[in-house]
N, CA and C of each residue as an Amber inpcrd file, in Angstrom:
protein
   738
 105.8130000  92.9730000 166.3770000 104.7560000  93.1690000 167.3750000
 105.2050000  92.7670000 168.7840000 106.4140000  92.1940000 168.9340000
 106.9260000  91.8890000 170.2590000 106.6150000  90.5150000 170.7880000
 105.9160000  89.6660000 170.0290000 105.5720000  88.3210000 170.5010000
 106.8260000  87.4680000 170.6640000 107.7770000  87.6040000 169.7480000
 109.0000000  86.8060000 169.8310000 109.7740000  87.1080000 171.1000000
 109.8570000  88.3680000 171.4660000 110.5720000  88.7390000 172.6940000
 109.8670000  88.1790000 173.9250000 108.5330000  88.1310000 173.8950000
 107.7900000  87.5490000 175.0070000 108.0160000  86.0400000 175.0800000
 108.0500000  85.3800000 173.9320000 108.3380000  83.9460000 173.9110000
 109.7110000  83.6760000 174.5400000 110.6970000  84.4400000 174.1120000
 112.0620000  84.2410000 174.6010000 112.1210000  84.4290000 176.1240000
 111.4840000  85.4490000 176.6220000 111.5100000  85.7300000 178.0530000
 110.7690000  84.6620000 178.8480000 109.6250000  84.2210000 178.3460000
 108.8380000  83.2020000 179.0400000 109.5890000  81.8730000 179.0820000
 110.1100000  81.4410000 177.9410000 110.7740000  80.1470000 177.8440000
 112.0550000  80.1150000 178.6550000 112.6830000  81.2620000 178.8600000
 113.9210000  81.2990000 179.6470000 113.6880000  80.8640000 181.0880000
 112.4180000  80.8570000 181.5420000 112.1080000  80.4420000 182.9070000
 111.9690000  78.9230000 183.0390000 111.8560000  78.2170000 181.9300000
 111.6510000  76.7690000 181.9760000 112.8920000  76.0770000 182.5210000
 112.6670000  75.0780000 183.3950000 113.7980000  74.3610000 183.9820000
 113.3760000  72.9590000 184.3800000 114.3750000  72.1060000 184.6200000
 114.1150000  70.7500000 185.0920000 113.4370000  69.8950000 184.0420000
 112.4940000  69.0620000 184.4840000 111.6840000  68.2640000 183.5660000
 110.6320000  69.1720000 182.9520000 110.6950000  69.3700000 181.6430000
 109.8400000  70.3450000 180.9500000 108.8840000  69.6300000 180.0070000
 107.6360000  70.0710000 180.0360000 106.5920000  69.6000000 179.1230000
 106.0840000  70.8000000 178.3360000 106.0860000  70.7020000 177.0170000
 105.4310000  71.7310000 176.1990000 104.2870000  71.0990000 175.4400000
 103.0820000  71.6250000 175.6480000 101.9040000  71.1240000 174.9550000
 101.5230000  72.1100000 173.8590000 100.8330000  71.5910000 172.8370000
 100.5020000  72.4090000 171.6640000 101.7660000  73.0520000 171.1190000
 102.8040000  72.2490000 170.9710000 104.1050000  72.7820000 170.5630000
 104.0910000  73.2790000 169.1180000 103.1280000  72.8010000 168.3150000
 103.0350000  73.2590000 166.9360000 104.2830000  72.9230000 166.1400000
 104.8020000  73.9090000 165.4290000 105.9880000  73.6940000 164.6020000
 107.2870000  73.9680000 165.3510000 107.2050000  74.1780000 166.6470000
 108.4110000  74.3330000 167.4590000 108.9870000  75.7320000 167.4940000
 108.1490000  76.7400000 167.5400000 108.6380000  78.1200000 167.5460000
 109.4560000  78.4500000 168.7950000 109.2340000  77.7110000 169.8840000
 109.9260000  78.0340000 171.1320000 111.2330000  77.2720000 171.3240000
 111.5350000  76.3170000 170.4660000 112.6720000  75.4290000 170.6910000
 113.9930000  76.1800000 170.8510000 114.1770000  77.2380000 170.0890000
 115.4550000  77.9570000 170.1250000 115.6580000  78.7460000 171.4150000
 114.6020000  78.8960000 172.2290000 114.7050000  79.7420000 173.4120000
 114.9720000  78.9660000 174.7020000 114.9240000  77.6420000 174.6620000
 115.1820000  76.8550000 175.8700000 116.6710000  76.8270000 176.1960000
 116.9690000  76.7390000 177.4850000 118.3490000  76.5980000 177.9470000
 118.6280000  75.1020000 178.1040000 118.9980000  74.4620000 176.9890000
 119.1340000  73.0080000 176.9450000 120.3950000  72.5430000 177.6740000
 120.3000000  71.3820000 178.2720000 121.4410000  70.7820000 178.9690000
 122.0210000  69.6410000 178.1260000 122.4400000  69.9770000 176.9180000
 123.0200000  68.9920000 176.0080000 124.5270000  69.1660000 175.9710000
 125.2390000  68.1140000 176.3590000 126.6930000  68.1540000 176.3970000
 127.2550000  68.5160000 175.0220000 128.1290000  69.5420000 175.0140000
 128.7780000  69.9440000 173.7700000 128.0410000  71.0070000 172.9860000
 126.8220000  71.3860000 173.4280000 126.0540000  72.4270000 172.7400000
 125.9350000  73.6550000 173.6470000 126.1670000  74.8160000 173.0900000
 126.0350000  76.0520000 173.8530000 126.9940000  76.1640000 175.0190000
 128.1180000  75.4730000 174.9360000 129.1080000  75.5470000 176.0100000
 128.8260000  74.6480000 177.1940000 127.7650000  73.8520000 177.1370000
 127.4350000  72.9420000 178.2370000 128.5620000  71.9260000 178.4090000
 129.0130000  71.7530000 179.6530000 130.0990000  70.8300000 179.9560000
 131.4540000  71.4940000 180.0250000 131.5300000  72.7670000 179.5870000
 132.7940000  73.4940000 179.6360000 132.8600000  74.3660000 180.8940000
 134.0520000  74.7500000 181.2830000 134.2440000  75.6070000 182.4520000
 134.0220000  77.0590000 182.0560000 133.1590000  77.7530000 182.8070000
 132.8840000  79.1510000 182.4810000 133.9130000  80.0650000 183.1360000
 133.7220000  81.3900000 183.0060000 134.7000000  82.3530000 183.5130000
 134.7320000  82.4400000 185.0290000 133.7820000  81.7800000 185.7040000
 133.7860000  81.7360000 187.1660000 134.3990000  80.4430000 187.6990000
 134.7530000  79.5840000 186.7760000 135.3550000  78.3280000 187.1930000
 134.3620000  77.2010000 187.3950000 133.1040000  77.4170000 187.0010000
 132.0700000  76.3980000 187.1390000 131.8410000  75.6980000 185.7950000
 131.4750000  74.4210000 185.8810000 131.1080000  73.6950000 184.6690000
 129.6910000  74.1040000 184.2760000 129.5330000  74.5710000 183.0620000
 128.2320000  75.0810000 182.6160000 127.2210000  73.9520000 182.4460000
 126.0260000  74.2020000 182.9510000 124.9130000  73.2700000 182.7870000
 123.6990000  74.0320000 182.2730000 122.9150000  73.3920000 181.4390000
 121.6560000  73.9780000 180.9880000 120.5580000  73.7280000 182.0090000
 119.4820000  74.4900000 181.9130000 118.4060000  74.3670000 182.9030000
 117.4030000  73.2760000 182.5790000 117.2730000  72.8980000 181.3020000
 116.2790000  71.8950000 180.8910000 116.9340000  70.5160000 180.8910000
 116.5230000  69.6630000 181.8200000 117.1500000  68.3430000 181.9580000
 116.4180000  67.2610000 181.1730000 115.1190000  67.4320000 180.9280000
 114.3760000  66.5270000 180.0450000 113.2770000  67.3290000 179.3730000
 112.8370000  66.8480000 178.1940000 111.8550000  67.6090000 177.4250000
 110.8740000  66.6540000 176.7590000 109.5910000  66.9390000 176.9510000
 108.5140000  66.1670000 176.3340000 107.6220000  67.1320000 175.5490000
 107.4030000  66.8380000 174.2830000 106.5970000  67.6950000 173.4140000
 105.3130000  66.9720000 173.0110000 104.1820000  67.6650000 173.1200000
 102.8830000  67.0850000 172.7970000 102.1350000  68.0000000 171.8380000
 101.5370000  67.4140000 170.7970000 100.6640000  68.1630000 169.9030000
  99.7160000  67.1680000 169.2360000  98.4870000  67.6010000 168.9960000
  97.5100000  66.7010000 168.3830000  97.6920000  66.5890000 166.8760000
  98.5220000  67.4670000 166.3040000  98.7890000  67.4250000 164.8730000
 100.1070000  66.7020000 164.6170000 100.0320000  65.5280000 164.0110000
 101.2500000  64.7740000 163.6960000 102.1220000  65.5290000 162.7050000
 101.4920000  66.2600000 161.7780000 102.2470000  67.0060000 160.7760000
 103.0650000  68.1210000 161.4180000 102.4380000  68.8740000 162.3270000
 103.1690000  69.9480000 163.0010000 104.2690000  69.3880000 163.8930000
 103.9650000  68.2950000 164.5840000 104.9540000  67.6910000 165.4680000
 106.1760000  67.2180000 164.6840000 105.9540000  66.7290000 163.4820000
 107.0640000  66.2790000 162.6510000 107.9500000  67.4580000 162.2430000
 107.3140000  68.6010000 161.9490000 108.0830000  69.8030000 161.6070000
 108.9320000  70.2340000 162.8020000 108.3300000  70.2080000 164.0000000
 109.0700000  70.5680000 165.2100000 110.2260000  69.6080000 165.4510000
 109.9740000  68.3240000 165.2290000 111.0090000  67.3080000 165.3970000
 112.1700000  67.5560000 164.4300000 111.8510000  67.8370000 163.1760000
 112.8950000  68.1040000 162.1820000 113.6930000  69.3590000 162.5490000
 112.9940000  70.3640000 163.0490000 113.6640000  71.5980000 163.4530000
 114.6380000  71.3190000 164.5980000 114.1890000  70.5240000 165.5660000
 115.0280000  70.1710000 166.7080000 116.2580000  69.3870000 166.2440000
 116.0440000  68.4270000 165.3470000 117.1430000  67.5950000 164.8520000
 118.1910000  68.4260000 164.1200000 117.7450000  69.4730000 163.4260000
 118.6770000  70.3600000 162.7400000 119.4740000  71.2020000 163.7390000
 118.8240000  71.5670000 164.8460000 119.4930000  72.3620000 165.8660000
 120.4810000  71.5300000 166.6700000 120.1000000  70.2780000 166.9600000
 120.9060000  69.4180000 167.8260000 121.0810000  68.0390000 167.1850000
 121.9150000  67.9340000 166.1700000 122.1020000  66.6460000 165.4950000
 122.6360000  65.5800000 166.4620000 122.0010000  64.4110000 166.4110000
 122.4550000  63.2890000 167.2280000 121.8360000  63.2160000 168.6010000
 121.0950000  64.2370000 169.0240000 120.4500000  64.2220000 170.3450000
 119.1360000  63.4610000 170.2380000 118.9910000  62.4210000 171.0580000
 117.8050000  61.5610000 170.9720000 116.9190000  61.6290000 172.2100000
 117.3620000  62.2600000 173.2660000 116.6390000  62.2020000 174.5300000
 115.4640000  63.1430000 174.6680000 114.6690000  63.3070000 173.6130000
 113.4600000  64.1330000 173.6690000 112.2910000  63.2850000 173.1970000
 111.1540000  63.3890000 173.8800000 109.9790000  62.5910000 173.5210000
 108.9880000  63.4540000 172.7510000 108.4480000  62.8790000 171.6680000
 107.4900000  63.5670000 170.8000000 106.1970000  62.7530000 170.8160000
 105.1300000  63.3530000 171.3300000 103.8820000  62.6250000 171.5740000
 102.7490000  63.2480000 170.7640000 102.1090000  62.4590000 169.9330000
 100.9310000  62.9160000 169.1940000  99.7010000  62.6500000 170.0490000
  98.9600000  63.7030000 170.3620000  97.7670000  63.5240000 171.1780000
  97.2050000  64.8490000 171.6490000  95.9690000  64.8180000 172.1250000
  95.2820000  65.9970000 172.6460000  95.5640000  66.1050000 174.1390000
  96.3170000  67.1390000 174.5340000  96.7470000  67.2830000 175.9270000
  95.5920000  67.5370000 176.8900000  94.4110000  67.8530000 176.3770000
  93.2580000  68.0670000 177.2520000  92.5930000  66.7550000 177.6540000
  93.0090000  65.6440000 177.0050000  92.4380000  64.3380000 177.3240000
  93.2740000  63.6250000 178.3700000  92.6070000  62.8460000 179.2110000
  93.2820000  62.1090000 180.2650000  94.2020000  61.0480000 179.6720000
  95.3070000  60.8130000 180.3640000  96.2590000  59.7360000 180.0450000
  96.9790000  59.9150000 178.7200000  96.9410000  61.1030000 178.1370000
  97.6930000  61.3590000 176.9090000  99.1210000  61.7980000 177.2450000
  99.2590000  62.6190000 178.2800000 100.5620000  63.1680000 178.6460000
 101.3280000  62.1670000 179.5010000 102.5050000  61.7250000 179.0490000
 103.3080000  60.8100000 179.8690000 103.9760000  61.5460000 181.0230000
 104.3260000  60.8330000 182.0640000 105.0780000  61.4240000 183.1610000
 106.5300000  61.6590000 182.7200000 107.2700000  62.4910000 183.4620000
 108.6750000  62.7460000 183.0820000 109.4920000  61.4630000 183.0870000
 110.5230000  61.4040000 182.2690000 111.3900000  60.2200000 182.2470000
 112.2980000  60.1850000 183.4760000 112.7890000  59.0010000 183.8300000
 113.7350000  58.8810000 184.9410000 115.0740000  59.5170000 184.5970000
 115.4180000  59.5050000 183.3270000 116.6330000  60.1670000 182.8710000
 116.3970000  60.6410000 181.4400000 117.3300000  61.4370000 180.9370000
 117.1330000  62.1020000 179.6490000 117.0170000  61.1270000 178.4860000
 117.5250000  59.8980000 178.6390000 117.5160000  58.9410000 177.5370000
 116.3710000  57.9430000 177.6200000 115.5110000  58.0760000 178.6280000
 114.4100000  57.1330000 178.7850000 113.1600000  57.6570000 178.0990000
 112.4590000  56.8160000 177.3990000 111.2800000  57.2450000 176.6640000
 109.9870000  56.9830000 177.4290000 110.0060000  56.0260000 178.3660000
 108.8200000  55.7700000 179.1790000 108.7580000  56.7870000 180.3140000
 107.6510000  56.8130000 181.0510000 107.4830000  57.7980000 182.1030000
 107.6760000  57.2210000 183.4920000 108.1160000  58.0670000 184.4120000
 108.2740000  57.6960000 185.8170000 107.0120000  58.1180000 186.5540000
 106.2050000  57.1600000 186.9950000 104.9030000  57.4590000 187.5890000
 105.0080000  58.2070000 188.9090000 106.1890000  58.2060000 189.5280000
 106.3560000  58.8880000 190.8110000 106.7340000  60.3570000 190.6470000
 106.8710000  60.8270000 189.4160000 107.3460000  62.1850000 189.2030000
 106.3510000  63.0230000 188.4090000 106.4680000  64.3470000 188.6020000
 105.6980000  65.2940000 187.8060000 106.6530000  66.3460000 187.2570000
 106.1550000  67.1570000 186.3420000 107.0140000  68.1160000 185.6470000
 107.3060000  69.3400000 186.5160000 108.5290000  69.8700000 186.3420000
 108.8930000  71.1290000 186.9950000 108.2570000  72.3100000 186.2690000
 108.1960000  72.2210000 184.9360000 107.6860000  73.3190000 184.1220000
 106.7980000  72.7780000 183.0060000 105.6350000  73.3960000 182.8500000
 104.7390000  73.0890000 181.7340000 104.5660000  74.3690000 180.9250000
 104.7280000  74.2680000 179.6200000 104.6850000  75.4390000 178.7440000
 103.6000000  75.2670000 177.6870000 102.8830000  76.3490000 177.4380000
 102.0030000  76.4120000 176.2670000 101.9540000  77.8510000 175.7830000
 102.1050000  78.0570000 174.4910000 102.0190000  79.4020000 173.9260000
 101.0040000  79.4060000 172.7930000 100.0700000  80.3250000 172.8880000
  99.0450000  80.5330000 171.8630000  98.2710000  79.2470000 171.5690000
  97.8310000  78.5780000 172.6290000  97.1310000  77.3150000 172.4500000
  95.7230000  77.2630000 173.0040000  95.4380000  78.0520000 174.0480000
  94.1110000  77.9950000 174.6700000  93.0150000  78.4900000 173.7280000
  93.3970000  79.2180000 172.7120000  92.4080000  79.7390000 171.7640000
  91.8680000  78.6520000 170.8410000  92.5890000  77.5440000 170.7130000
  92.2280000  76.5660000 169.6800000  91.7520000  75.2250000 170.2240000
  91.8270000  75.0150000 171.5380000  91.3900000  73.7350000 172.0930000
  89.8870000  73.7670000 172.3600000  89.2630000  72.5920000 172.3310000
  87.8250000  72.5220000 172.5360000  87.4120000  72.8240000 173.9560000
  88.2530000  72.4430000 174.9300000  87.9290000  72.6310000 176.3470000
  89.1320000  73.2470000 177.0560000  89.2860000  74.5740000 176.9920000
  90.4610000  75.2090000 177.5900000  90.5470000  75.0390000 179.1060000
  89.3960000  75.0420000 179.7800000  89.3980000  74.8350000 181.2340000
  89.8610000  73.4210000 181.5630000  89.3380000  72.4480000 180.8330000
  89.7430000  71.0630000 181.0380000  91.2220000  70.8610000 180.7740000
  91.7540000  71.5590000 179.7650000  93.1750000  71.4580000 179.4610000
  94.0120000  71.9620000 180.6320000  93.6620000  73.1320000 181.1690000
  94.4350000  73.6730000 182.2970000  94.3740000  72.7460000 183.5050000
  93.1980000  72.1950000 183.7710000  93.0850000  71.2710000 184.8930000
  93.9680000  70.0450000 184.6740000  94.0230000  69.5700000 183.4450000
  94.8550000  68.4170000 183.1240000  96.3330000  68.7580000 183.2930000
  96.7210000  69.9540000 182.8860000  98.1010000  70.3820000 183.0740000
  98.4390000  70.5020000 184.5550000  97.4470000  70.8930000 185.3450000
  97.6540000  70.9830000 186.7870000  97.9540000  69.6360000 187.4220000
  97.4390000  68.5680000 186.8090000  97.7050000  67.2260000 187.3170000
  99.0960000  66.7410000 186.9150000  99.7260000  67.4250000 185.9650000
 101.0320000  66.9940000 185.4540000 102.1980000  67.7550000 186.0760000
 101.9230000  68.8710000 186.7540000 102.9860000  69.7140000 187.2770000
 103.1430000  69.4810000 188.7760000 104.3480000  69.6580000 189.2810000
 104.6080000  69.4910000 190.7080000 103.7890000  70.4870000 191.5170000
 103.2080000  70.0040000 192.5990000 102.4360000  70.8850000 193.4690000
 103.3600000  71.8990000 194.1380000 102.8890000  73.1140000 194.2530000
 103.6500000  74.1380000 194.9630000 104.7240000  74.7840000 194.1270000
 105.8590000  74.0910000 193.9350000 106.9950000  74.7230000 193.2630000
 106.9460000  74.6360000 191.7460000 106.1800000  73.7290000 191.1630000
 106.0720000  73.6190000 189.7140000 105.3380000  74.8150000 189.1180000
 105.6040000  75.0970000 187.8490000 104.9820000  76.2400000 187.1910000
 104.3990000  75.8680000 185.8270000 103.2380000  76.4430000 185.5410000
 102.6280000  76.3790000 184.2160000 102.8000000  77.7590000 183.5940000
 103.5280000  77.8360000 182.4930000 103.8430000  79.1100000 181.8420000
 103.0450000  79.2200000 180.5460000 102.2550000  80.2710000 180.4380000
 101.3820000  80.4560000 179.2830000 101.5970000  81.8270000 178.6520000
 101.6240000  81.8530000 177.3320000 101.5540000  83.0990000 176.5740000
 100.3670000  82.9380000 175.6370000  99.3170000  83.7190000 175.8620000
  98.0540000  83.5010000 175.1600000  97.5190000  84.8080000 174.5820000
  96.4350000  84.6960000 173.8270000  95.7430000  85.8950000 173.3490000
  94.2450000  85.6660000 173.4720000  93.5140000  86.7640000 173.7030000
  92.0700000  86.6490000 173.8910000  91.4370000  88.0190000 174.0090000
  90.3850000  88.1180000 174.7980000  89.6810000  89.3880000 174.9730000
  90.6220000  90.4420000 175.5410000  90.4080000  91.6890000 175.1040000
  91.2520000  92.7800000 175.5430000  90.5860000  93.6620000 176.5850000
  91.1130000  94.8680000 176.7290000  90.6190000  95.7780000 177.7750000
  89.6710000  96.8410000 177.2360000  89.5090000  96.9090000 175.9070000
  88.6490000  97.9240000 175.3300000  87.3910000  97.2810000 174.7600000
  86.2390000  97.8540000 175.1010000  84.9630000  97.2880000 174.6540000
  84.8420000  97.2900000 173.1300000  85.3020000  98.3690000 172.4920000
  85.1740000  98.4380000 171.0330000  86.0050000  97.3450000 170.3560000
  87.1680000  97.0450000 170.9540000  88.0270000  96.0040000 170.3920000
  87.4010000  94.6250000 170.5950000  86.8670000  94.3940000 171.7890000
  86.1990000  93.1180000 172.0600000  84.9790000  92.9260000 171.1690000
  84.3120000  94.0340000 170.8620000  83.1650000  93.9600000 169.9670000
  83.5650000  93.4820000 168.5790000  84.7020000  93.9770000 168.1000000
  85.2040000  93.5340000 166.7980000  85.6070000  92.0610000 166.8280000
  86.2420000  91.6450000 167.9270000  86.6320000  90.2440000 168.0650000
  85.4060000  89.3300000 168.0880000  84.3850000  89.7550000 168.8550000
  83.1600000  88.9500000 168.9430000  82.4720000  88.8340000 167.5780000
  82.4360000  89.9450000 166.8670000  81.7210000  89.9680000 165.5880000
  82.3410000  89.0270000 164.5630000  83.6440000  88.9020000 164.5960000
  84.3350000  88.0950000 163.5870000  84.8390000  86.7600000 164.1250000
  84.5100000  86.4400000 165.3980000  85.0810000  85.2610000 166.0490000
  84.7250000  83.9520000 165.3480000  83.4590000  83.7860000 165.0090000
  83.0290000  82.5200000 164.4050000  83.6990000  82.2890000 163.0560000
  83.7380000  83.3260000 162.2380000  84.3720000  83.1850000 160.9330000
  85.8670000  82.9280000 161.0560000  86.4970000  83.6060000 161.9960000
  87.9260000  83.4160000 162.2080000  88.2150000  81.9880000 162.6800000
  87.3490000  81.4690000 163.5660000  87.5350000  80.1120000 164.0890000
  87.3640000  79.0680000 162.9860000  86.3940000  79.2800000 162.1150000
  86.1730000  78.3380000 161.0210000  87.3600000  78.3160000 160.0620000
  87.9770000  79.4690000 159.8770000  89.0800000  79.5560000 158.9230000
  90.4130000  79.1060000 159.5030000  90.6520000  79.4790000 160.7850000
  91.9680000  79.2280000 161.3660000  91.9430000  78.3020000 162.5870000
  90.7510000  77.9300000 163.0580000  90.6740000  77.0790000 164.2460000
  91.0020000  77.8030000 165.5340000  90.8840000  79.1170000 165.5270000
  91.2870000  79.9470000 166.6730000  90.1260000  80.8430000 167.1050000
  89.7230000  80.6980000 168.3910000  88.7080000  81.5790000 168.9630000
  89.4250000  82.7270000 169.6650000  89.5560000  83.8520000 168.9760000
  90.3930000  84.9190000 169.4950000  89.6660000  85.8600000 170.4720000
  88.4420000  85.5150000 170.8380000  87.7030000  86.3470000 171.7940000
  87.4870000  85.6520000 173.1380000  88.2390000  84.6040000 173.4370000
  88.0610000  83.9080000 174.7130000  88.5620000  84.7580000 175.8810000
  87.8670000  84.6380000 177.0020000  88.1940000  85.4050000 178.2090000
  89.2180000  84.6100000 179.0140000  90.4810000  84.9490000 178.8940000
  91.5490000  84.1860000 179.5410000  91.4550000  84.2450000 181.0600000
  91.0970000  85.3880000 181.6110000  90.9870000  85.5130000 183.0680000
  89.8990000  84.5930000 183.6100000  88.7830000  84.5140000 182.9100000
  87.6840000  83.6500000 183.3500000  88.0640000  82.1750000 183.2330000
  88.7780000  81.8220000 182.1660000  89.2080000  80.4330000 181.9700000
  90.1510000  80.0160000 183.0890000  91.0980000  80.8770000 183.4200000
  92.0440000  80.5770000 184.4960000  91.3150000  80.4280000 185.8290000
  90.3930000  81.3210000 186.1130000  89.6510000  81.2610000 187.3690000
  88.8700000  79.9650000 187.4950000  88.2230000  79.5430000 186.4190000
  87.4240000  78.3190000 186.4470000  88.2850000  77.0710000 186.5820000
  89.5440000  77.1460000 186.1610000  90.4240000  75.9770000 186.2250000
  90.7660000  75.5860000 187.6560000  90.6920000  76.5490000 188.5870000
  91.0180000  76.2650000 189.9820000  92.5010000  76.3340000 190.2900000
  93.3340000  76.6270000 189.3020000  94.7670000  76.7610000 189.5340000
  95.0660000  78.1190000 190.1730000  96.1650000  78.1770000 190.8800000
  96.5340000  79.4030000 191.5870000  97.3580000  80.3090000 190.6650000
  96.9990000  81.5790000 190.6310000  97.6970000  82.5420000 189.7800000
  98.9440000  83.0500000 190.4930000 100.0930000  82.8690000 189.8560000
 101.3380000  83.4290000 190.3420000 101.5520000  84.8040000 189.7300000
 101.2440000  84.9140000 188.4380000 101.3830000  86.1810000 187.7270000
 100.4540000  86.1590000 186.5250000  99.7310000  87.2340000 186.3230000
  98.8800000  87.3490000 185.1460000  98.8120000  88.8140000 184.7490000
  99.2740000  89.1070000 183.5500000  99.2870000  90.4860000 183.0970000
  99.1300000  90.5340000 181.5840000  98.8510000  91.7320000 181.1040000
  98.6950000  91.9570000 179.6620000  99.8150000  92.8880000 179.2110000
 100.9730000  92.3350000 178.7990000 102.0770000  93.1750000 178.3450000
 101.7980000  93.7650000 176.9700000 102.6900000  94.6350000 176.5350000
 102.5700000  95.2720000 175.2130000 101.2430000  96.0290000 175.1140000
 101.1960000  97.2130000 175.7150000  99.9490000  97.9650000 175.8130000
  99.3030000  98.1950000 174.4480000 100.1450000  98.2650000 173.4080000
  99.5950000  98.5380000 172.0780000  98.8390000  97.3360000 171.5050000
  98.8820000  96.1920000 172.1980000  98.0590000  95.0500000 171.8100000
  96.6380000  95.1650000 172.3620000  96.3820000  96.2100000 173.1180000
  95.0330000  96.4350000 173.6390000  94.6020000  95.4330000 174.6970000
  95.5530000  94.8330000 175.3640000  95.2170000  93.8680000 176.4120000
  94.8570000  92.4930000 175.8810000  95.0770000  92.2420000 174.5970000
  94.7070000  90.9470000 174.0160000  95.7990000  89.8910000 174.1800000
  97.0160000  90.3150000 174.5300000  98.1070000  89.3740000 174.7710000
  98.2310000  89.1390000 176.2720000  98.2930000  87.8610000 176.6650000
  98.2630000  87.4940000 178.0870000  99.5120000  86.7090000 178.4730000
 100.1760000  87.1780000 179.5180000 101.2940000  86.4550000 180.1470000
 100.7390000  85.8550000 181.4340000 100.7570000  84.5390000 181.5360000
 100.1180000  83.8690000 182.6820000 101.0670000  82.8260000 183.2750000
 101.2690000  82.9110000 184.5820000 102.0270000  81.9020000 185.3190000
 101.1250000  81.3210000 186.4010000 100.9840000  79.9950000 186.4030000
 100.0870000  79.3170000 187.3370000 100.8310000  78.2450000 188.1110000
 100.2420000  77.8280000 189.2150000 100.7800000  76.6910000 189.9500000
  99.6450000  75.8690000 190.5370000  99.9270000  74.6090000 190.8380000
  98.9560000  73.7240000 191.4770000  99.1600000  73.8540000 192.9820000
  98.1400000  74.3300000 193.7150000  98.2960000  74.4700000 195.1670000
  98.5920000  73.1230000 195.8160000  99.3800000  73.1590000 196.8850000
  99.6850000  71.9260000 197.5970000  98.4260000  71.3570000 198.2180000
  98.3390000  70.0340000 198.2140000  97.1440000  69.3530000 198.7170000
  97.0930000  69.2790000 200.2290000  98.1990000  69.6190000 200.9050000
  98.2540000  69.4740000 202.3560000  98.7920000  68.1300000 202.7820000
  99.1780000  67.3030000 201.8110000  99.7440000  65.9930000 202.1060000
 101.2330000  65.9900000 201.7740000 101.9960000  65.2370000 202.5480000
 103.4220000  65.0660000 202.2880000 103.6990000  63.6180000 201.9400000
 104.7200000  63.4070000 201.1230000 105.1400000  62.0550000 200.7800000
 106.5030000  61.8050000 201.3960000 106.6350000  60.7360000 202.1990000
 107.9100000  60.3870000 202.7970000 108.3010000  58.9930000 202.3440000
 109.5990000  58.7210000 202.4070000 110.1010000  57.4070000 202.0150000
 110.6760000  56.7250000 203.2430000 110.2390000  55.5230000 203.5330000
 110.7080000  54.7760000 204.6960000 112.0710000  54.1630000 204.4150000
 112.6740000  53.5890000 205.4750000 113.9800000  52.9460000 205.3380000
 113.9240000  51.7650000 204.3730000 112.7350000  51.1790000 204.2020000
 112.5630000  50.0590000 203.2850000 112.2740000  50.5080000 201.8560000
 112.2450000  51.8240000 201.6450000 111.9840000  52.3260000 200.3050000
 110.5160000  52.4840000 199.9850000 109.6390000  52.3070000 200.9810000
 108.2040000  52.4660000 200.7540000 107.8410000  53.9340000 200.8040000
 106.8710000  54.3410000 199.9600000 106.4200000  55.7260000 199.9140000
 105.0860000  55.8480000 200.6480000 105.0310000  56.7490000 201.6490000
 103.8360000  56.9400000 202.4460000 103.3310000  58.3630000 202.2880000
 102.0090000  58.5150000 202.1560000 101.3750000  59.8210000 202.1020000
 100.8230000  60.1290000 203.4850000 101.2410000  61.2680000 204.0590000
 100.8560000  61.5990000 205.4330000 100.4170000  63.0510000 205.5150000
  99.6070000  63.3540000 206.5150000  99.2500000  64.7290000 206.8010000
 100.4310000  65.4120000 207.4630000 100.7090000  66.6770000 207.1690000
 101.8480000  67.3760000 207.7520000 101.8640000  67.3300000 209.2790000
 100.7020000  67.4720000 209.9270000 100.6700000  67.4610000 211.3930000
 101.0920000  66.1040000 211.9510000 100.6410000  65.0270000 211.2790000
 101.0200000  63.7010000 211.7240000 102.5210000  63.4990000 211.5700000
 103.0870000  64.0300000 210.4980000 104.5110000  63.9080000 210.2880000
 105.2800000  64.6400000 211.3870000 104.8140000  65.8030000 211.7710000
 105.4760000  66.5680000 212.8080000 105.4040000  65.8310000 214.1530000
 104.2850000  65.2060000 214.4510000 104.1370000  64.4950000 215.7150000
 105.0920000  63.3010000 215.7870000 105.2560000  62.6190000 214.6860000
 106.0780000  61.4230000 214.6830000 107.5580000  61.7560000 214.7580000
 107.9530000  62.9420000 214.3250000 109.3820000  63.2860000 214.2920000
 109.7770000  64.1840000 215.4510000 108.8170000  64.5540000 216.3270000
 109.1250000  65.4350000 217.4430000 109.6970000  64.6630000 218.6060000
């Protein structure tokens, strides 16, 4: 049905400090460009004469199911034996203070309160959380303003009324059986979250518009953070900063 190809393409964009929420059993793990020395040619000189580096410098995985998280952890360990610099967090990502901040380095397990994630990933998760709008807002607080990205691959209401009618008719029963509300309006959820849309489309026309590719960002607040000669961090308005440096 093409979902795997979409996962691979979406995950290939992840870089820097990466957070994946609702990671489940780790279906996306094989698609990341990991920066692990000795794996995938990382650390070796490529044909251009450059030392190869992966794009993912740290990785934090969150899921409210301890059982699924353990499966993902085992899968990762089989892929990268001996690699310990990944954090596995059991918790509901829609709740405050569940998601840790990025680590200062790949081997640190605690979070650096001065940093936010470069990339936040979730695939096929908004259908199963109790408060999808609240989850997106929470993810917006975890990603870097402006340049950070929230990458989503989701499913929900489509473009045909007859198809949406079928989804609505069977939604409650499907949710009771699988925990998935497959008739949620993804465009409306994104709009209510207040996050800025970078890209939102429904690929794979034969899915009837039910598959959603969504890229979001947290708009800049209009404040800048500068560091003084003494190492102090100050939050200033851009205009004030310009006046002081002119």
